[in-house]
All heavy atoms as TSV, in Angstrom:
chain	resi	resn	atom	element	x	y	z
A	1	MET	N	N	-84.108	71.251	223.461
A	1	MET	CA	C	-82.844	71.092	224.107
A	1	MET	C	C	-82.994	70.092	225.220
A	1	MET	O	O	-84.067	69.889	225.768
A	1	MET	CB	C	-82.273	72.423	224.543
A	1	MET	CG	C	-82.673	73.055	225.882
A	1	MET	SD	S	-82.562	72.099	227.337
A	1	MET	CE	C	-81.637	73.020	228.394
A	2	ASP	N	N	-81.905	69.429	225.508
A	2	ASP	CA	C	-81.855	68.442	226.576
A	2	ASP	C	C	-80.514	68.657	227.269
A	2	ASP	O	O	-79.473	68.480	226.658
A	2	ASP	CB	C	-81.948	67.037	225.980
A	2	ASP	CG	C	-81.831	65.925	227.004
A	2	ASP	OD1	O	-81.823	66.219	228.212
A	2	ASP	OD2	O	-81.731	64.771	226.591
A	3	GLY	N	N	-80.565	69.102	228.512
A	3	GLY	CA	C	-79.331	69.380	229.246
A	3	GLY	C	C	-79.185	68.469	230.451
A	3	GLY	O	O	-80.168	68.144	231.116
A	4	TYR	N	N	-77.947	68.044	230.701
A	4	TYR	CA	C	-77.676	67.131	231.804
A	4	TYR	C	C	-76.434	67.633	232.528
A	4	TYR	O	O	-75.366	67.777	231.926
A	4	TYR	CB	C	-77.444	65.725	231.252
A	4	TYR	CG	C	-77.175	64.675	232.303
A	4	TYR	CD1	C	-78.220	63.986	232.888
A	4	TYR	CD2	C	-75.876	64.374	232.709
A	4	TYR	CE1	C	-77.987	63.011	233.849
A	4	TYR	CE2	C	-75.638	63.401	233.665
A	4	TYR	CZ	C	-76.691	62.730	234.231
A	4	TYR	OH	O	-76.462	61.773	235.178
A	5	LEU	N	N	-76.557	67.944	233.826
A	5	LEU	CA	C	-75.435	68.400	234.646
A	5	LEU	C	C	-75.327	67.505	235.863
A	5	LEU	O	O	-76.325	67.243	236.542
A	5	LEU	CB	C	-75.643	69.846	235.101
A	5	LEU	CG	C	-75.675	70.890	233.988
A	5	LEU	CD1	C	-76.158	72.220	234.540
A	5	LEU	CD2	C	-74.310	71.042	233.369
A	6	GLU	N	N	-74.109	67.068	236.149
A	6	GLU	CA	C	-73.898	66.161	237.274
A	6	GLU	C	C	-72.671	66.613	238.066
A	6	GLU	O	O	-71.657	66.989	237.505
A	6	GLU	CB	C	-73.685	64.749	236.752
A	6	GLU	CG	C	-73.545	63.708	237.823
A	6	GLU	CD	C	-73.400	62.304	237.259
A	6	GLU	OE1	O	-73.517	62.127	236.029
A	6	GLU	OE2	O	-73.160	61.398	238.046
A	7	TRP	N	N	-72.783	66.597	239.406
A	7	TRP	CA	C	-71.687	66.916	240.308
A	7	TRP	C	C	-71.378	65.677	241.133
A	7	TRP	O	O	-72.173	64.739	241.158
A	7	TRP	CB	C	-72.090	68.067	241.236
A	7	TRP	CG	C	-72.138	69.393	240.556
A	7	TRP	CD1	C	-71.128	70.296	240.454
A	7	TRP	CD2	C	-73.257	69.990	239.893
A	7	TRP	NE1	N	-71.547	71.399	239.760
A	7	TRP	CE2	C	-72.845	71.243	239.409
A	7	TRP	CE3	C	-74.569	69.579	239.660
A	7	TRP	CZ2	C	-73.695	72.094	238.711
A	7	TRP	CZ3	C	-75.409	70.418	238.955
A	7	TRP	CH2	C	-74.971	71.666	238.492
A	8	PRO	N	N	-70.256	65.662	241.858
A	8	PRO	CA	C	-69.951	64.511	242.718
A	8	PRO	C	C	-71.075	64.261	243.727
A	8	PRO	O	O	-71.766	65.190	244.157
A	8	PRO	CB	C	-68.667	64.928	243.430
A	8	PRO	CG	C	-68.034	65.928	242.522
A	8	PRO	CD	C	-69.180	66.656	241.879
A	9	GLU	N	N	-71.225	63.008	244.104
A	9	GLU	CA	C	-72.289	62.636	245.043
A	9	GLU	C	C	-72.107	63.323	246.396
A	9	GLU	O	O	-70.996	63.637	246.805
A	9	GLU	CB	C	-72.296	61.125	245.252
A	9	GLU	CG	C	-72.795	60.357	244.050
A	9	GLU	CD	C	-72.961	58.879	244.329
A	9	GLU	OE1	O	-72.717	58.431	245.458
A	9	GLU	OE2	O	-73.354	58.163	243.387
A	10	LYS	N	N	-73.226	63.537	247.057
A	10	LYS	CA	C	-73.234	64.112	248.408
A	10	LYS	C	C	-73.989	63.138	249.294
A	10	LYS	O	O	-75.144	62.815	249.011
A	10	LYS	CB	C	-73.917	65.479	248.406
A	10	LYS	CG	C	-73.987	66.120	249.775
A	10	LYS	CD	C	-74.717	67.430	249.706
A	10	LYS	CE	C	-74.830	68.051	251.085
A	10	LYS	NZ	N	-75.629	69.275	251.058
A	11	ASP	N	N	-73.331	62.641	250.323
A	11	ASP	CA	C	-73.948	61.678	251.244
A	11	ASP	C	C	-74.478	60.452	250.497
A	11	ASP	O	O	-75.532	59.907	250.827
A	11	ASP	CB	C	-75.073	62.328	252.057
A	11	ASP	CG	C	-74.591	63.505	252.889
A	11	ASP	OD1	O	-73.434	63.447	253.375
A	11	ASP	OD2	O	-75.347	64.478	253.048
A	12	GLY	N	N	-73.759	60.040	249.451
A	12	GLY	CA	C	-74.143	58.859	248.693
A	12	GLY	C	C	-75.268	59.061	247.692
A	12	GLY	O	O	-75.724	58.112	247.068
A	13	LEU	N	N	-75.736	60.308	247.540
A	13	LEU	CA	C	-76.825	60.608	246.600
A	13	LEU	C	C	-76.297	61.424	245.425
A	13	LEU	O	O	-75.468	62.312	245.599
A	13	LEU	CB	C	-77.938	61.394	247.296
A	13	LEU	CG	C	-78.662	60.680	248.434
A	13	LEU	CD1	C	-79.607	61.639	249.136
A	13	LEU	CD2	C	-79.411	59.473	247.915
A	14	PRO	N	N	-76.789	61.154	244.227
A	14	PRO	CA	C	-76.339	61.919	243.059
A	14	PRO	C	C	-76.829	63.370	243.121
A	14	PRO	O	O	-77.955	63.632	243.527
A	14	PRO	CB	C	-76.964	61.183	241.873
A	14	PRO	CG	C	-78.133	60.460	242.436
A	14	PRO	CD	C	-77.777	60.133	243.854
A	15	GLN	N	N	-75.938	64.301	242.747
A	15	GLN	CA	C	-76.297	65.724	242.676
A	15	GLN	C	C	-76.332	66.140	241.214
A	15	GLN	O	O	-75.466	65.765	240.439
A	15	GLN	CB	C	-75.256	66.595	243.373
A	15	GLN	CG	C	-75.239	66.499	244.864
A	15	GLN	CD	C	-74.337	67.578	245.421
A	15	GLN	OE1	O	-74.842	68.564	245.917
A	15	GLN	NE2	N	-73.038	67.394	245.347
A	16	GLY	N	N	-77.315	66.910	240.849
A	16	GLY	CA	C	-77.372	67.415	239.494
A	16	GLY	C	C	-78.786	67.667	239.042
A	16	GLY	O	O	-79.718	67.699	239.850
A	17	MET	N	N	-78.915	67.834	237.733
A	17	MET	CA	C	-80.238	68.106	237.169
A	17	MET	C	C	-80.250	67.737	235.702
A	17	MET	O	O	-79.217	67.657	235.036
A	17	MET	CB	C	-80.595	69.574	237.331
A	17	MET	CG	C	-79.728	70.514	236.567
A	17	MET	SD	S	-80.260	72.201	236.854
A	17	MET	CE	C	-79.063	73.073	235.887
A	18	ARG	N	N	-81.449	67.534	235.201
A	18	ARG	CA	C	-81.680	67.323	233.783
A	18	ARG	C	C	-82.824	68.242	233.390
A	18	ARG	O	O	-83.851	68.289	234.071
A	18	ARG	CB	C	-82.038	65.873	233.502
A	18	ARG	CG	C	-82.168	65.600	232.033
A	18	ARG	CD	C	-82.186	64.137	231.730
A	18	ARG	NE	N	-81.850	63.965	230.330
A	18	ARG	CZ	C	-81.370	62.861	229.815
A	18	ARG	NH1	N	-81.159	61.824	230.590
A	18	ARG	NH2	N	-81.115	62.781	228.549
A	19	GLY	N	N	-82.623	68.992	232.324
A	19	GLY	CA	C	-83.638	69.945	231.894
A	19	GLY	C	C	-83.996	69.768	230.433
A	19	GLY	O	O	-83.202	69.266	229.636
A	20	TYR	N	N	-85.201	70.170	230.103
A	20	TYR	CA	C	-85.722	70.066	228.743
A	20	TYR	C	C	-86.346	71.401	228.360
A	20	TYR	O	O	-86.924	72.084	229.203
A	20	TYR	CB	C	-86.806	68.991	228.656
A	20	TYR	CG	C	-86.375	67.651	229.206
A	20	TYR	CD1	C	-86.555	67.351	230.552
A	20	TYR	CD2	C	-85.792	66.709	228.379
A	20	TYR	CE1	C	-86.158	66.119	231.061
A	20	TYR	CE2	C	-85.393	65.475	228.884
A	20	TYR	CZ	C	-85.581	65.191	230.222
A	20	TYR	OH	O	-85.188	63.978	230.716
A	21	GLY	N	N	-86.228	71.770	227.100
A	21	GLY	CA	C	-86.834	73.019	226.668
A	21	GLY	C	C	-86.593	73.295	225.198
A	21	GLY	O	O	-86.252	72.400	224.431
A	22	HIS	N	N	-86.775	74.576	224.846
A	22	HIS	CA	C	-86.624	75.024	223.456
A	22	HIS	C	C	-85.763	76.269	223.414
A	22	HIS	O	O	-85.872	77.144	224.270
A	22	HIS	CB	C	-87.980	75.397	222.842
A	22	HIS	CG	C	-88.948	74.292	222.790
A	22	HIS	ND1	N	-88.894	73.290	221.844
A	22	HIS	CD2	C	-90.028	74.011	223.564
A	22	HIS	CE1	C	-89.890	72.451	222.039
A	22	HIS	NE2	N	-90.591	72.864	223.084
A	23	TYR	N	N	-84.911	76.346	222.391
A	23	TYR	CA	C	-84.193	77.579	222.091
A	23	TYR	C	C	-84.971	78.338	221.024
A	23	TYR	O	O	-85.527	77.735	220.104
A	23	TYR	CB	C	-82.797	77.279	221.540
A	23	TYR	CG	C	-81.805	76.862	222.579
A	23	TYR	CD1	C	-81.363	75.542	222.652
A	23	TYR	CD2	C	-81.299	77.773	223.481
A	23	TYR	CE1	C	-80.435	75.149	223.607
A	23	TYR	CE2	C	-80.367	77.395	224.435
A	23	TYR	CZ	C	-79.939	76.089	224.485
A	23	TYR	OH	O	-79.026	75.697	225.429
A	24	HIS	N	N	-85.015	79.645	221.169
A	24	HIS	CA	C	-85.607	80.525	220.168
A	24	HIS	C	C	-84.499	81.472	219.736
A	24	HIS	O	O	-83.952	82.204	220.564
A	24	HIS	CB	C	-86.784	81.313	220.754
A	24	HIS	CG	C	-87.876	80.446	221.278
A	24	HIS	ND1	N	-88.908	80.020	220.479
A	24	HIS	CD2	C	-88.091	79.908	222.496
A	24	HIS	CE1	C	-89.721	79.258	221.198
A	24	HIS	NE2	N	-89.240	79.173	222.423
A	25	GLU	N	N	-84.165	81.454	218.444
A	25	GLU	CA	C	-83.053	82.249	217.942
A	25	GLU	C	C	-83.525	83.207	216.856
A	25	GLU	O	O	-84.417	82.885	216.083
A	25	GLU	CB	C	-81.972	81.337	217.350
A	25	GLU	CG	C	-81.441	80.341	218.341
A	25	GLU	CD	C	-80.601	79.262	217.690
A	25	GLU	OE1	O	-80.605	79.158	216.447
A	25	GLU	OE2	O	-79.940	78.527	218.436
A	26	GLU	N	N	-82.903	84.380	216.828
A	26	GLU	CA	C	-83.097	85.341	215.743
A	26	GLU	C	C	-81.723	85.647	215.168
A	26	GLU	O	O	-80.750	85.764	215.901
A	26	GLU	CB	C	-83.752	86.620	216.255
A	26	GLU	CG	C	-85.187	86.435	216.696
A	26	GLU	CD	C	-85.825	87.729	217.173
A	26	GLU	OE1	O	-85.266	88.816	216.918
A	26	GLU	OE2	O	-86.874	87.641	217.824
A	27	TYR	N	N	-81.682	85.773	213.848
A	27	TYR	CA	C	-80.422	86.017	213.156
A	27	TYR	C	C	-80.482	87.322	212.376
A	27	TYR	O	O	-81.553	87.763	211.962
A	27	TYR	CB	C	-80.126	84.879	212.175
A	27	TYR	CG	C	-79.896	83.549	212.842
A	27	TYR	CD1	C	-80.958	82.724	213.184
A	27	TYR	CD2	C	-78.614	83.116	213.126
A	27	TYR	CE1	C	-80.755	81.501	213.796
A	27	TYR	CE2	C	-78.391	81.893	213.742
A	27	TYR	CZ	C	-79.465	81.094	214.062
A	27	TYR	OH	O	-79.260	79.887	214.676
A	28	ARG	N	N	-79.297	87.933	212.172
A	28	ARG	CA	C	-79.163	89.109	211.319
A	28	ARG	C	C	-77.961	88.901	210.412
A	28	ARG	O	O	-76.945	88.372	210.844
A	28	ARG	CB	C	-78.932	90.364	212.154
A	28	ARG	CG	C	-80.156	90.814	212.889
A	28	ARG	CD	C	-79.956	92.191	213.447
A	28	ARG	NE	N	-81.152	92.557	214.192
A	28	ARG	CZ	C	-81.183	93.422	215.162
A	28	ARG	NH1	N	-80.077	94.025	215.540
A	28	ARG	NH2	N	-82.309	93.706	215.775
A	29	LYS	N	N	-78.116	89.345	209.199
A	29	LYS	CA	C	-77.003	89.255	208.266
A	29	LYS	C	C	-76.219	90.564	208.340
A	29	LYS	O	O	-76.723	91.635	208.015
A	29	LYS	CB	C	-77.516	89.012	206.846
A	29	LYS	CG	C	-76.450	88.572	205.897
A	29	LYS	CD	C	-77.063	88.137	204.578
A	29	LYS	CE	C	-76.027	87.510	203.687
A	29	LYS	NZ	N	-76.622	87.047	202.417
A	30	ILE	N	N	-74.976	90.461	208.798
A	30	ILE	CA	C	-74.115	91.631	208.961
A	30	ILE	C	C	-72.835	91.386	208.183
A	30	ILE	O	O	-72.135	90.393	208.415
A	30	ILE	CB	C	-73.811	91.889	210.458
A	30	ILE	CG1	C	-75.118	92.122	211.223
A	30	ILE	CG2	C	-72.847	93.051	210.625
A	30	ILE	CD1	C	-74.965	92.227	212.714
A	31	ASP	N	N	-72.523	92.287	207.280
A	31	ASP	CA	C	-71.329	92.167	206.436
A	31	ASP	C	C	-71.259	90.813	205.740
A	31	ASP	O	O	-70.204	90.174	205.667
A	31	ASP	CB	C	-70.052	92.414	207.244
A	31	ASP	CG	C	-69.951	93.833	207.782
A	31	ASP	OD1	O	-70.455	94.754	207.113
A	31	ASP	OD2	O	-69.365	94.005	208.867
A	32	GLY	N	N	-72.418	90.325	205.278
A	32	GLY	CA	C	-72.463	89.078	204.532
A	32	GLY	C	C	-72.433	87.817	205.384
A	32	GLY	O	O	-72.418	86.718	204.850
A	33	LYS	N	N	-72.433	87.962	206.710
A	33	LYS	CA	C	-72.406	86.794	207.601
A	33	LYS	C	C	-73.670	86.756	208.451
A	33	LYS	O	O	-74.114	87.788	208.957
A	33	LYS	CB	C	-71.196	86.848	208.535
A	33	LYS	CG	C	-69.884	86.784	207.832
A	33	LYS	CD	C	-68.753	86.861	208.841
A	33	LYS	CE	C	-67.417	86.874	208.141
A	33	LYS	NZ	N	-66.306	86.978	209.092
A	34	TRP	N	N	-74.234	85.561	208.612
A	34	TRP	CA	C	-75.400	85.391	209.479
A	34	TRP	C	C	-74.916	85.219	210.915
A	34	TRP	O	O	-74.108	84.350	211.218
A	34	TRP	CB	C	-76.227	84.180	209.056
A	34	TRP	CG	C	-77.008	84.429	207.821
A	34	TRP	CD1	C	-76.715	84.029	206.565
A	34	TRP	CD2	C	-78.228	85.170	207.731
A	34	TRP	NE1	N	-77.665	84.471	205.680
A	34	TRP	CE2	C	-78.606	85.173	206.376
A	34	TRP	CE3	C	-79.031	85.835	208.655
A	34	TRP	CZ2	C	-79.763	85.809	205.924
A	34	TRP	CZ3	C	-80.179	86.459	208.210
A	34	TRP	CH2	C	-80.538	86.441	206.861
A	35	LEU	N	N	-75.395	86.077	211.799
A	35	LEU	CA	C	-75.009	86.055	213.212
A	35	LEU	C	C	-76.250	85.983	214.092
A	35	LEU	O	O	-77.299	86.529	213.747
A	35	LEU	CB	C	-74.211	87.314	213.569
A	35	LEU	CG	C	-72.938	87.556	212.752
A	35	LEU	CD1	C	-72.369	88.929	213.091
A	35	LEU	CD2	C	-71.909	86.472	213.012
A	36	ILE	N	N	-76.118	85.322	215.239
A	36	ILE	CA	C	-77.231	85.271	216.188
A	36	ILE	C	C	-77.368	86.648	216.832
A	36	ILE	O	O	-76.405	87.180	217.389
A	36	ILE	CB	C	-76.991	84.205	217.275
A	36	ILE	CG1	C	-76.949	82.807	216.645
A	36	ILE	CG2	C	-78.087	84.270	218.342
A	36	ILE	CD1	C	-76.570	81.702	217.617
A	37	SER	N	N	-78.548	87.234	216.734
A	37	SER	CA	C	-78.788	88.547	217.334
A	37	SER	C	C	-79.583	88.443	218.630
A	37	SER	O	O	-79.564	89.359	219.450
A	37	SER	CB	C	-79.522	89.459	216.350
A	37	SER	OG	O	-80.788	88.929	216.021
A	38	ARG	N	N	-80.270	87.318	218.795
A	38	ARG	CA	C	-81.068	87.124	220.016
A	38	ARG	C	C	-81.212	85.632	220.263
A	38	ARG	O	O	-81.438	84.856	219.329
A	38	ARG	CB	C	-82.435	87.762	219.836
A	38	ARG	CG	C	-83.298	87.698	221.050
A	38	ARG	CD	C	-84.606	88.399	220.795
A	38	ARG	NE	N	-85.465	88.183	221.923
A	38	ARG	CZ	C	-86.464	88.955	222.257
A	38	ARG	NH1	N	-86.742	90.001	221.524
A	38	ARG	NH2	N	-87.198	88.695	223.291
A	39	LEU	N	N	-81.106	85.244	221.530
A	39	LEU	CA	C	-81.228	83.833	221.902
A	39	LEU	C	C	-81.993	83.745	223.220
A	39	LEU	O	O	-81.685	84.459	224.179
A	39	LEU	CB	C	-79.842	83.209	222.068
A	39	LEU	CG	C	-79.769	81.772	222.544
A	39	LEU	CD1	C	-80.366	80.830	221.508
A	39	LEU	CD2	C	-78.323	81.388	222.807
A	40	ARG	N	N	-83.012	82.897	223.246
A	40	ARG	CA	C	-83.812	82.708	224.455
A	40	ARG	C	C	-84.000	81.208	224.673
A	40	ARG	O	O	-84.203	80.452	223.727
A	40	ARG	CB	C	-85.170	83.391	224.288
A	40	ARG	CG	C	-86.000	83.355	225.569
A	40	ARG	CD	C	-87.359	84.016	225.391
A	40	ARG	NE	N	-88.271	83.063	224.769
A	40	ARG	CZ	C	-89.126	83.361	223.806
A	40	ARG	NH1	N	-89.192	84.571	223.304
A	40	ARG	NH2	N	-89.932	82.439	223.310
A	41	LEU	N	N	-83.929	80.797	225.923
A	41	LEU	CA	C	-84.183	79.402	226.279
A	41	LEU	C	C	-85.432	79.357	227.141
A	41	LEU	O	O	-85.515	80.023	228.173
A	41	LEU	CB	C	-83.001	78.823	227.059
A	41	LEU	CG	C	-83.230	77.481	227.753
A	41	LEU	CD1	C	-83.598	76.397	226.741
A	41	LEU	CD2	C	-82.009	77.076	228.546
A	42	ASP	N	N	-86.412	78.600	226.705
A	42	ASP	CA	C	-87.621	78.358	227.498
A	42	ASP	C	C	-87.528	76.942	228.045
A	42	ASP	O	O	-87.556	75.970	227.293
A	42	ASP	CB	C	-88.883	78.474	226.639
A	42	ASP	CG	C	-89.165	79.896	226.210
A	42	ASP	OD1	O	-88.690	80.823	226.889
A	42	ASP	OD2	O	-89.861	80.083	225.196
A	43	ARG	N	N	-87.389	76.821	229.361
A	43	ARG	CA	C	-87.343	75.500	229.995
A	43	ARG	C	C	-88.761	74.991	230.191
A	43	ARG	O	O	-89.617	75.685	230.723
A	43	ARG	CB	C	-86.643	75.570	231.340
A	43	ARG	CG	C	-85.167	75.732	231.226
A	43	ARG	CD	C	-84.504	75.339	232.538
A	43	ARG	NE	N	-83.101	75.584	232.493
A	43	ARG	CZ	C	-82.197	74.707	232.064
A	43	ARG	NH1	N	-82.598	73.524	231.660
A	43	ARG	NH2	N	-80.923	75.000	232.057
A	44	LEU	N	N	-88.986	73.757	229.775
A	44	LEU	CA	C	-90.296	73.141	229.932
A	44	LEU	C	C	-90.349	72.240	231.155
A	44	LEU	O	O	-91.396	72.081	231.777
A	44	LEU	CB	C	-90.641	72.321	228.691
A	44	LEU	CG	C	-90.682	73.090	227.380
A	44	LEU	CD1	C	-90.946	72.141	226.226
A	44	LEU	CD2	C	-91.720	74.188	227.433
A	45	LYS	N	N	-89.210	71.656	231.493
A	45	LYS	CA	C	-89.176	70.718	232.611
A	45	LYS	C	C	-87.769	70.694	233.193
A	45	LYS	O	O	-86.789	70.748	232.465
A	45	LYS	CB	C	-89.561	69.318	232.123
A	45	LYS	CG	C	-89.680	68.284	233.209
A	45	LYS	CD	C	-90.177	66.968	232.634
A	45	LYS	CE	C	-90.339	65.940	233.736
A	45	LYS	NZ	N	-90.823	64.668	233.209
A	46	LEU	N	N	-87.675	70.614	234.516
A	46	LEU	CA	C	-86.394	70.539	235.198
A	46	LEU	C	C	-86.501	69.464	236.275
A	46	LEU	O	O	-87.354	69.539	237.153
A	46	LEU	CB	C	-86.038	71.878	235.839
A	46	LEU	CG	C	-84.670	71.979	236.484
A	46	LEU	CD1	C	-83.576	71.820	235.440
A	46	LEU	CD2	C	-84.519	73.309	237.186
A	47	GLU	N	N	-85.656	68.438	236.167
A	47	GLU	CA	C	-85.630	67.343	237.144
A	47	GLU	C	C	-84.353	67.459	237.971
A	47	GLU	O	O	-83.253	67.363	237.421
A	47	GLU	CB	C	-85.649	65.996	236.427
A	47	GLU	CG	C	-86.872	65.757	235.573
A	47	GLU	CD	C	-86.744	64.525	234.691
A	47	GLU	OE1	O	-85.631	63.977	234.556
A	47	GLU	OE2	O	-87.766	64.105	234.139
A	48	VAL	N	N	-84.485	67.667	239.272
A	48	VAL	CA	C	-83.333	67.761	240.168
A	48	VAL	C	C	-83.092	66.378	240.773
A	48	VAL	O	O	-84.028	65.712	241.198
A	48	VAL	CB	C	-83.579	68.818	241.272
A	48	VAL	CG1	C	-82.419	68.862	242.243
A	48	VAL	CG2	C	-83.803	70.191	240.647
A	49	PHE	N	N	-81.829	65.962	240.789
A	49	PHE	CA	C	-81.486	64.644	241.317
A	49	PHE	C	C	-81.707	64.580	242.831
A	49	PHE	O	O	-81.849	65.599	243.503
A	49	PHE	CB	C	-80.033	64.315	241.018
A	49	PHE	CG	C	-79.700	64.233	239.546
A	49	PHE	CD1	C	-78.388	64.128	239.141
A	49	PHE	CD2	C	-80.685	64.238	238.574
A	49	PHE	CE1	C	-78.060	64.050	237.801
A	49	PHE	CE2	C	-80.366	64.146	237.240
A	49	PHE	CZ	C	-79.044	64.055	236.849
A	50	GLU	N	N	-81.707	63.355	243.372
A	50	GLU	CA	C	-81.992	63.135	244.791
A	50	GLU	C	C	-81.106	63.942	245.729
A	50	GLU	O	O	-81.547	64.395	246.771
A	50	GLU	CB	C	-81.831	61.654	245.124
A	50	GLU	CG	C	-82.850	60.741	244.468
A	50	GLU	CD	C	-82.532	59.297	244.747
A	50	GLU	OE1	O	-82.435	58.936	245.933
A	50	GLU	OE2	O	-82.385	58.525	243.777
A	51	GLY	N	N	-79.834	64.111	245.386
A	51	GLY	CA	C	-78.899	64.866	246.235
A	51	GLY	C	C	-78.995	66.361	246.081
A	51	GLY	O	O	-78.272	67.107	246.734
A	52	GLY	N	N	-79.900	66.823	245.236
A	52	GLY	CA	C	-80.102	68.251	245.033
A	52	GLY	C	C	-79.010	68.864	244.170
A	52	GLY	O	O	-78.371	68.184	243.376
A	53	LEU	N	N	-78.812	70.173	244.363
A	53	LEU	CA	C	-77.801	70.925	243.620
A	53	LEU	C	C	-76.737	71.416	244.594
A	53	LEU	O	O	-77.049	71.720	245.738
A	53	LEU	CB	C	-78.440	72.094	242.887
A	53	LEU	CG	C	-79.517	71.749	241.872
A	53	LEU	CD1	C	-80.186	73.010	241.357
A	53	LEU	CD2	C	-78.941	70.942	240.735
A	54	PRO	N	N	-75.502	71.546	244.142
A	54	PRO	CA	C	-74.462	72.061	245.044
A	54	PRO	C	C	-74.704	73.528	245.354
A	54	PRO	O	O	-75.342	74.241	244.562
A	54	PRO	CB	C	-73.171	71.861	244.264
A	54	PRO	CG	C	-73.584	71.778	242.842
A	54	PRO	CD	C	-74.971	71.227	242.830
A	55	PRO	N	N	-74.208	74.015	246.492
A	55	PRO	CA	C	-74.399	75.439	246.830
A	55	PRO	C	C	-73.640	76.335	245.861
A	55	PRO	O	O	-72.603	75.946	245.332
A	55	PRO	CB	C	-73.834	75.549	248.249
A	55	PRO	CG	C	-72.941	74.372	248.408
A	55	PRO	CD	C	-73.466	73.291	247.503
A	56	VAL	N	N	-74.177	77.502	245.647
A	56	VAL	CA	C	-73.535	78.462	244.732
A	56	VAL	C	C	-72.473	79.239	245.466
A	56	VAL	O	O	-72.600	79.643	246.561
A	56	VAL	CB	C	-74.596	79.446	244.159
A	56	VAL	CG1	C	-73.937	80.475	243.274
A	56	VAL	CG2	C	-75.628	78.683	243.398
């Protein structure tokens, strides 16, 4: 996976992050349909932009 999130600049610096990782999925067949029964994301790398992240 490759994720990119960006917010408006703060003090002229870009805010946001870019992350890399893998999804691990398990499926179950229920009533003839394949459905996701479990989903996990393992992040391998997270790059925070110069302006950081906005407050929560």
